[in-house]
C-alpha positions in Angstrom: 22.8 -8.6 -3.6 19.1 -7.8 -3.8 17.2 -7.2 -0.6 15.0 -10.1 0.5 11.3 -9.3 0.6 9.6 -10.7 3.7 5.9 -11.4 2.9 3.5 -9.8 5.4 0.2 -11.5 6.3 -2.8 -10.0 4.5 -5.2 -8.6 7.0 -8.8 -9.8 7.2 -11.3 -7.5 5.4 -12.3 -4.7 7.7 -13.7 -1.2 7.9 -11.1 1.4 6.9 -11.0 3.5 10.0 -7.6 5.1 9.8 -4.3 5.3 7.8 -2.7 2.5 9.8 -5.2 0.0 8.4 -4.6 1.2 4.9 -0.9 1.0 5.4 -1.1 -2.6 6.6 -3.0 -3.6 3.4 -0.6 -1.8 1.1 2.4 -3.3 2.8 0.9 -6.8 2.6 -0.1 -6.4 -1.0 3.3 -5.1 -2.0 5.3 -7.8 -0.2 3.0 -10.6 -1.4 3.6 -9.4 -5.0 7.4 -9.6 -4.3 7.8 -5.9 -4.8 10.3 -3.7 -3.0 9.2 -0.2 -2.0 11.2 1.2 -4.9 9.5 -1.2 -7.4 6.0 -0.5 -6.0 6.6 3.2 -6.1 7.7 3.0 -9.8 4.8 0.8 -10.7 2.3 3.3 -9.1 4.2 6.3 -10.5 4.7 7.8 -7.1 7.8 8.7 -5.1 9.4 6.2 -2.7 8.7 8.7 0.1 5.0 8.7 -0.7 4.9 4.9 -0.8 6.7 4.8 2.6 4.3 7.4 4.0 1.3 5.3 2.9 2.7 2.1 4.4 3.7 3.7 7.7 0.7 6.1 8.0 3.1 9.0 8.3 1.3 11.7 6.3 -1.9 12.7 4.7 -2.0 11.4 1.1 -4.3 12.6 -1.7 -7.3 10.3 -2.3 -6.4 10.0 -5.9 -3.0 8.6 -5.0 -4.5 6.1 -2.5 -6.9 4.9 -5.2 -4.2 4.6 -7.7 -1.9 2.6 -5.3 -4.7 0.3 -4.3 -5.7 -0.3 -7.9 -2.1 -1.1 -9.0 -1.5 -3.4 -6.1 -4.8 -5.3 -6.4 -6.4 -3.9 -3.3 -10.2 -3.6 -3.4 -11.8 -0.6 -1.9 -15.5 -0.8 -1.2 -17.8 2.1 -0.2 -21.3 2.0 1.1 -23.9 4.6 2.2 
């Protein structure tokens, strides 16, 4: 039997101050798109371990990987100077 995906609340837009905030957005976007960690990792062409590390803020991730994951999951990143 397939694992049930529990949808997480999408956080309010906020300043990206740390990996934990990013992980919350990635987790919410993934679950609201009814994707398992395995499905999201395959969609983004990254390892399951990398997807878990992003969601749980467990490791430093390359910026190019973060941008790719956010793009594939429909997360908007905005930058200002």
